[in-house]
matplotlib code that plots the C-alpha trace (Angstrom):
import matplotlib.pyplot as plt

x = [2.9, 0.8, 1.3, 3.8, 1.1, 0.2, -1.5, -5.2, -4.6, -5.3, -3.6, -5.4, -3.3, -2.9, 0.1, 0.3, -0.4, -3.4, -5.0, -4.5, -7.4, -7.6, -7.9, -4.6, -2.9, -4.2, -3.0, 0.4, 0.8, -0.1, 2.4, 5.1, 4.5, 4.9, 8.2, 9.4, 8.9, 10.5, 13.6, 16.7, 19.7, 21.3, 21.2, 17.5, 16.7, 18.7, 16.6, 13.4, 14.3, 15.1, 11.8, 10.0, 11.5, 10.6, 7.0, 7.4, 8.5, 5.4, 3.2, 4.0, 3.8, 6.1, 8.8, 8.2, 4.9, 6.7, 9.5, 6.9, 5.2, 8.5, 8.9, 6.2, 7.7, 11.4, 11.2, 9.7, 12.3, 15.1, 13.7, 13.3, 16.8, 18.3, 16.4, 17.6, 21.2, 21.3, 19.5, 20.1, 23.2, 24.3, 27.6, 30.8, 30.8, 31.2, 31.0, 31.0, 29.1, 29.4, 26.8, 25.6, 27.3, 26.4, 26.7, 27.0, 23.9, 21.9, 22.9, 22.0, 18.6, 17.8, 18.7, 16.5, 13.5, 14.1, 14.2, 11.0, 9.1, 10.3, 9.3, 5.9, 5.2, 6.6, 4.4, 1.2, 1.6, 1.9, -1.3, -3.4, -1.9, -2.8, -6.1, -9.3, -11.3, -14.3, -12.1, -10.5, -13.9, -15.2, -12.0, -12.2, -15.9, -15.2, -12.5, -14.9, -17.9, -17.2, -17.4, -21.1, -22.0, -21.0, -22.8, -20.0, -21.3, -18.8, -20.0, -20.3, -16.8, -15.2, -17.0, -15.8, -12.2, -12.3, -13.9, -11.3, -8.5, -10.1, -10.5, -7.0, -5.7, -9.0, -8.6, -5.0, -5.9, -8.5, -5.8, -3.5, -6.2, -7.0, -3.3, -2.9, -6.1, -5.1, -1.6, -3.0, -4.9, -1.8, -1.6, 1.9, 2.2, 6.0, 6.9, 6.0, 5.6, 3.9, 0.7, 0.7, 1.3, -1.5, -3.9, -2.8, -3.5, -6.9, -7.6, -6.6, -8.4, -11.8, -12.5, -10.9, -13.3, -16.2, -15.4, -14.8, -18.2, -19.8, -18.3, -19.5, -23.0, -23.0, -21.8, -24.5, -27.3, -26.0, -26.0, -29.4, -30.9, -29.6, -31.3, -28.3, -29.3, -26.1, -24.8, -27.9, -29.3, -26.9, -25.5, -22.1, -21.3, -17.9, -17.2, -13.7, -12.2, -9.4, -7.1, -4.2, -1.7, -3.2, -2.6, 0.9, 1.7, 0.7, 2.6, 5.7, 5.5, 5.3, 8.3, 10.2, 9.5, 10.6, 13.8, 14.4, 13.7, 16.3, 19.0, 17.6, 20.0]
y = [-11.2, -8.7, -5.6, -4.3, -3.8, -0.1, 0.0, 0.7, 2.5, 6.2, 8.5, 11.8, 14.9, 18.5, 18.3, 19.7, 16.3, 15.7, 19.0, 18.4, 17.4, 13.6, 13.9, 15.9, 13.2, 10.4, 12.3, 13.0, 9.4, 8.2, 10.6, 9.6, 5.9, 6.6, 8.4, 5.5, 3.0, 5.3, 5.9, 3.7, 5.6, 5.7, 9.5, 9.3, 6.9, 9.0, 12.0, 10.0, 8.9, 12.5, 13.6, 10.8, 11.9, 15.5, 14.3, 12.2, 15.2, 17.1, 14.3, 14.5, 10.7, 9.0, 7.1, 3.9, 3.5, 3.8, 1.4, -1.2, -0.9, -1.9, -5.2, -7.3, -6.9, -7.4, -11.1, -10.4, -7.8, -10.1, -13.0, -10.7, -9.4, -12.9, -14.0, -11.0, -11.4, -15.1, -15.1, -11.8, -12.2, -8.7, -6.9, -8.3, -11.4, -10.4, -13.7, -17.3, -19.8, -23.2, -23.3, -19.8, -16.6, -13.3, -10.5, -6.7, -6.1, -8.6, -6.9, -3.5, -4.7, -6.4, -3.2, -1.1, -3.4, -3.4, 0.4, 0.6, -1.8, 0.1, 3.5, 2.1, 0.9, 4.1, 6.4, 4.3, 4.0, 7.8, 8.1, 5.8, 7.1, 10.7, 10.2, 9.2, 6.3, 8.7, 11.2, 8.5, 7.1, 10.5, 11.2, 7.8, 8.3, 11.7, 10.1, 7.3, 9.6, 10.3, 6.6, 6.6, 7.3, 3.8, 2.2, 2.1, 2.3, 4.8, 5.2, 1.5, 0.7, 3.5, 2.3, -1.3, -0.2, 2.0, -0.8, -3.3, -0.9, -0.2, -3.8, -4.9, -4.2, -5.6, -8.9, -9.1, -8.6, -11.4, -13.7, -13.1, -13.9, -17.1, -18.1, -17.6, -19.5, -22.4, -22.5, -22.7, -25.8, -27.4, -26.3, -25.7, -23.5, -23.7, -27.4, -30.7, -32.0, -30.2, -32.1, -31.3, -27.6, -27.6, -29.1, -26.5, -23.7, -25.1, -24.7, -21.0, -20.2, -21.7, -19.6, -16.6, -16.8, -17.4, -14.2, -12.3, -13.3, -12.5, -9.0, -8.5, -9.6, -7.3, -4.4, -5.0, -5.2, -2.0, -0.1, -1.4, -0.5, 3.1, 3.4, 3.1, 3.0, 3.8, 7.1, 8.5, 11.6, 11.3, 14.4, 14.7, 16.0, 17.2, 18.3, 18.0, 21.4, 21.8, 24.6, 26.4, 24.3, 21.1, 22.5, 23.5, 20.0, 18.3, 20.8, 20.3, 16.5, 17.0, 19.4, 17.0, 14.2, 16.2, 17.1, 13.4, 12.4, 14.9, 12.9, 9.6, 7.6]
z = [14.2, 12.1, 14.2, 11.6, 8.9, 8.6, 5.2, 5.9, 9.2, 9.7, 12.2, 12.8, 12.7, 11.7, 9.4, 5.9, 4.4, 6.6, 5.5, 1.8, -0.4, -0.7, -4.5, -4.7, -2.6, -4.9, -8.0, -6.4, -5.4, -8.8, -10.4, -7.9, -8.7, -12.5, -11.8, -9.6, -12.5, -15.1, -13.0, -13.8, -12.3, -8.9, -8.8, -9.7, -6.9, -4.4, -5.4, -5.2, -1.6, -0.8, -2.1, -0.3, 3.0, 2.4, 2.0, 5.2, 7.2, 6.1, 7.3, 11.0, 11.3, 13.8, 11.9, 13.7, 11.8, 8.5, 9.7, 10.8, 7.4, 5.7, 7.7, 6.0, 2.5, 3.5, 2.7, -0.7, -1.4, -0.4, -2.5, -5.6, -5.2, -5.0, -8.1, -10.1, -8.8, -9.8, -13.1, -14.7, -17.0, -17.7, -17.1, -15.5, -13.3, -9.7, -7.9, -9.1, -6.8, -8.5, -11.3, -10.3, -11.4, -10.0, -12.5, -11.9, -14.0, -11.9, -8.6, -10.0, -11.3, -8.0, -6.1, -8.4, -7.9, -4.1, -4.1, -6.1, -3.8, -0.7, -2.2, -3.2, 0.3, 1.8, -0.3, -0.1, 3.7, 4.0, 1.9, 4.1, 7.4, 6.5, 4.7, 6.5, 4.8, 4.3, 2.4, 0.4, -0.6, -1.7, -3.7, -5.5, -6.2, -7.9, -10.0, -11.1, -11.6, -15.4, -16.0, -14.9, -18.5, -19.4, -16.5, -14.0, -10.4, -9.2, -5.6, -5.0, -6.4, -4.3, -1.2, -1.8, -2.3, 0.9, 3.0, 1.7, 2.7, 6.0, 6.9, 6.2, 9.8, 11.2, 9.4, 10.3, 14.0, 13.7, 12.1, 15.0, 17.5, 15.7, 15.5, 19.2, 20.0, 17.7, 19.1, 22.6, 21.4, 20.1, 16.5, 15.2, 12.1, 11.8, 12.3, 10.9, 7.4, 4.5, 5.1, 8.8, 8.1, 5.6, 8.1, 10.6, 8.1, 7.4, 11.1, 10.6, 7.4, 8.1, 11.2, 9.5, 6.6, 8.9, 10.9, 7.7, 6.3, 9.6, 9.7, 6.1, 7.0, 10.1, 8.0, 5.4, 8.0, 9.6, 6.3, 5.4, 8.8, 8.3, 5.0, 2.7, -0.9, -2.9, -4.0, -5.8, -3.9, -1.0, 0.6, 2.3, 5.8, 4.7, 1.1, -0.3, -1.0, -3.6, -2.5, -4.1, -2.1, -3.6, -7.1, -6.1, -4.7, -7.9, -10.0, -7.8, -8.3, -12.1, -12.1, -9.9, -12.3, -15.3, -13.6, -12.8, -16.4, -17.6, -15.7, -16.7, -18.9]

ax = plt.figure().add_subplot(projection="3d")
ax.plot(x, y, z, "-o")
ax.set_aspect("equal")
plt.show()
């Protein structure tokens, strides 16, 4: 059921993306996301997809991982597209379905939103698949470090975000195990009245929360027993190294965005 979720997973490799500095990848993804939300032309989205696939080919990640990552949001994308198609009244009328009329502007807006969501999942999946949780934590911590002056616990926030991302696939695996166990005991999550389905989901959520809290407690005990005391005075086994290619990658993303803005209507 949840084997298609790839966000939070890391695949070791020796590709160009794997060897890049995690800070550069975070900056590049942030810039790419800004470009995605600023784009509003078909030509622009075509070039964005071309750029995204160029980044994918540099990652060395098997395509079936990316394809699986798209599955969980397909229902959301379809629902969003239908809403825009039915309720956005712009342009010429394409189809009339009783009280509903589908306008050209609504279809275009729905497709734009669908492309944006797919590109967001595509890029963020590449980020987590090519960046280890440790490197991601170190990169986030360095970005948050300037805010220590106002009392922001940079290391702790970065650690929490990294752990949350890392435990997404773990919690989904736990959910699938519980679903199978409850189904074997007679629970049915797809049939029955709303009340019966709610009761079945209670049988799913209660053990899931119990296991999640148990994992959190075990992790806290493990960190405490190893003398973890936050970021102050800690040394790192591997330091992040910013290279020329990291600068070049960020500059290329900026140039790419400027070129796309020039064709933006």
